[in-house]
C-alpha positions, 0 to 999 in steps of 0.5 A: 148133155144134161146142161143142154137139155136143161137150157132147152127146157128153159127155152121151151118154157119162155116160148110158152110164156111168150105165146101166152102173152101174145095170145093174151094181147090178141084176145084183148084186141078181139075183146075190145073189137067185139065190144065196140062192133057187136051187140054182145053184152059186156058181161058175156064177152068178159066171161068168155075172155077171162075163162079162155085166158085162165084156162090157158094159164092153168094148162101152162102151170099143169104142163110145167109141173109135169115137166119139172115137179121139183120146181113147182113147190118153190115160191 
């Protein structure tokens, strides 16, 4: 049972990573679309894009550390 829950946690982690990468590609598409088709300045759009992605990565790391605190210190 313990082994099963361990695999379940790993699967959830992989799903979160896949979702983040998918979101990254969606944001990248919107980023390019926004630059090509709008009057928004490059810097402003880039700041929003990077800020959103970094906040998602930080949130993921935070959740990962809560679920698996022993693994957070490993390099």
